[in-house]
N, C-alpha and C positions, 0 to 999 in steps of 0.2 A: 182414821185410823188406815190410811195408803201412804201415810207419813211414818206411821208405826212399822208399817212393814218395809218401806224403804230405808229406816234407819238403820231394821234389825238386817237386812243384807247387806247395807254397807258397814256393820259392826261385825259380821259375819267374812265379810271378806277382807275388813283391816285384820282382824285375828289373827285369820288365815298367812296372811302377808308377813307376819312378824316369827309365825314359828319356823323356826331353823330346820328346813330338810335336808339332807345328805346330799350333798353337790356331787357333781359327776366328773371326773378328773382320771386323766392319763399319768400313771406313773411309772414306773421301772423297776425291774426287781434287781438283784445285786449282783446279777449277770447282765443287765443291759436289758432285758426283754420287756415291751412295751405290756404295761396288763392294766385294764380300767379299775379304779375303785370299786365302783360299785359290784362289779363280780367278785372280788376276794373280800369284799366282807359278809356277802348273803348264808346265812347262818339260822338254822335257829337256836343256836346255841350264845349264849355272848360272845361277843368281840371288844376285845379292848384294844385302841389304835392309839400307840405313843408316839408321838413326834418327839425327836432327839435331833442328836449332830455330834460328829466326835469329837468336838471341839470343846462340848458342855459338858462337865465335870458331874454337877446333878443329873443329868438326863442319863449319862452312863452307870452312876452309884443307882440309879431309880431303876434300869434294864437290870443289871446285877441284882440286887436287893429282889426284883421278882423273878431273877431266875432261880434263885434258891429253892422256892414253894411252887414253882410254874407247875411242876409236873403234878401235884398233887392238886392243884386247884385244874387241871385239865382231868385229871379222875374223877375229882368231886362235880366237876360241872360243865366239865367241854368245851370250857372257853381258849377263844383261839387269841393269839396277843401279835397284832401287826404293827411292829417298828417301823417310822418311816421318818427315811432322814432327810433332813433340810439344808446339806451341808451342800455348798456352791461350787464350784467346778474347782476354786483350789485346794479345799480339803476333802474331794468325794472320791479323793484315790487310799482316803484313809480308810474307807467303811470298809470293805472288803478285810484287808487286816486284820481290823479290829473287831468285825465280828468272828472270823475264824479263830483268833486267839481267845475271843471269851468263851466260843461255844454253847452261843445263845443258842437254843431249840425254838427260834422263833421267825415270822414271816419275816423279811428284810426288804424294803423298797425305798427308791429315793425320788423325793417329789421334785424332778428334774428342773422346773423353771417354778417351784412355788404356787403351782396351779392349784391344792390342795391346801395350800398353809393361806395362799389369798382368798379362797373358799369360805375358807373354817375361821376369818381373821385372826387367824395367831400373832398374837403379837413377839411372843419368847417361848423358848423349849423351857423345859423338857413341858407339854400341852399333851394330858390324856382326855380319851375320849373312849366310855362306856357307849357300845348301840346292841340292844337287846332287840330281838323283834322289828329289826328295819327301823328301829326312833333311836335317838340320843338319849341317852338315861340321867348321864354322867360326863361332867365336862370339869378340865380341873387342870391349872394352870401349877407349873412350881415342884418341887419335892421336897422332901422332910422323912429323914429316918422315921418307918412305921406307918407311911403313908400306904404300903400293901395292906395294913388292917381295915382300912376302910376300901380299898379296891375291893376285897375280898365280899365282904358284907355285901357290898353292890352285885357282884356277879354270881352271888349265891342265892340272892332274892330270887323266887320264884314268880 
C-alpha cells in the first residue's frame, strides 16, 4: 500500500512538471516601455498571442488576415490580440513604421532578449498561442490562408 501511495504521488508530480505554465517575462511595448507578459495577458476573455517578425512574410500575412475580421471577433468574443515581435536589433527599427502603415488594432510588443520566445520554446515564426482563463488552449506554428477560421472556432467556444 505504501508503494502504491508513493507511486501515485510520484506520477502526480511528473504529470504536473510536464504541463506548460505560462512563463513570466519582461517585454517592451512599441515605445520601449517595459511590461510584464503575465500582466498583459490577464483577462477573463480569450487572448491571442502572435509571435511575428517584420521580415516574416507569413507572419505579416496572418496579422493582415486577422485584422480584417478582428473587430467582429472583439464584438462577439471580447478577444484581445497581442502581437509580439521577435525582431533582432538589426530589424527592430522596422517594427513601428510597419505597424503604423498597417494600422493594426493590436497591442504590439517586442521580445527584446527573446526571453519569452525561449520560455515557450518557439523555433520559428509565425507562432500563435491562444490563452483562455489563464491556460494555453491552442498553439500553432506557421500560417496558411484561411487559418483564421480555426482561430475563430477556438476563441468562440465557451
